[in-house]
N, C-alpha and C positions, 0 to 999 in steps of 0.2 A: 371494482364492481364487475368489470368485464370478466374477471376470473371465475366468478360465481354464476354467471348467467349471460344470456345474450343481450348485448347492449347495442341498441339501435342508434348509431351515431347520427344518422340522418334525422331521426325523430328528435334527438337532443338538439341538433342544430336548428331545426325548425321551431322548437320550443324557445330557443334563444331569440330567433328572428321575431317570433310572435311577441315575446316579452318586450323587445326593443320597440317594435311598432306600436304595441299597446301603450307603452310608456310615453312614446312621442305624442300619441293622440291625447292621452290624459293630461300630459304636461301642457300641451297647447290649449286645451280647454281651461285648465287652471290659470294659465297666463292671461287668457282673454278675460276671464271673470275677474281676475285680480286687477286688470286694467280698467274695468268698469266701476270699481269701488275703491275707496281709500282705506277701508277697514279690512284688516287681515282675517278677522273672524268671519265676517260676512262673505269674504272671498272664499274661505275654506268651506263653509257650509254650502255656498252656491255651487262651488266646484263639485263637492260631494254629491249634491242633489242632481246636477246635470249629468255626471258620469253614471250615477245610479239609474237615471232615466234612459240613457243610451244603453246601459247594460241589460236592463230588464224589459226593454220595449218589445221583445219577442213574446213575452208572456201575455201582453195585451193583444198581440196579433193572433194568438192561438184561438181566440173566441170568434174571430171574424171569418167571413167567407174565404174561399180558396185564393182568389186573386189578391185580396187585401192582406191575407196572412203572409203570402210570399213577399209582397211589397214591404210590409212592416218588418219582416225578419231580415231583410236586406239592410235595414237601418240600424240593427242591433250590433253593438261592438262585440258582445259576447259570442254571437254566432260566428263572426269572422275570426275572432281570436281562437275560439275552440277548434275551428277547422284547421288553422295553421298549427296549433299545438299538437293536434293528433297526427301530424306528419303529412297532411295533404295541403301543401302550400299552393294556393291558386292565385293567379294574377288578380282576380277580382277582390280577394281578401286583402292582398298587399296594397292594391290601389285604393281600396276603401279606407284603410287605416291611414295611409299617407295623405289621402284627400281630406280626412277629418283633421289631421294635424295641420295641413296646409291652409285649410279654410279658417281654422281658428287662429292661426298665426297671422293670416291676412286681416282678419277682423280685429285682432289686437293692434295691428299697424294702423288700421283705419280709425279705431277709437282713440289711440294715442295721438294721432295726427289731428283729429278733431279737437281734442283737449288742448293741444299745443296752439292751434289756430285761434281758439276762443280765449286763450290766456288763462285757462284753468289748470294747467299742468304745474304741479308743485315741484 
């Protein structure tokens, strides 16, 4: 591909970084929701719905006033992922995606520990 055109290696590398960070965040969300339920179908639909909400939250913010629009857009996974994939890797985008992954992994730990202490862990 490099032979036929200009291949931006930095943009390709940032695309891979974005895909890895997005994968980490979505997997952490899925693991957390899976820890909340014993049914795999419920966990799959719950994960899909949660990721869809995080993905399209910026569409809801577009109808709000300026301050709220900015605040809501910072909660969207899509906005941060799109920024990384376009080659503008910012610290705020990387920290956001890592924070989402870390938060949901921590919540998974808390929920499994609570199930273990109550004796409901199968």
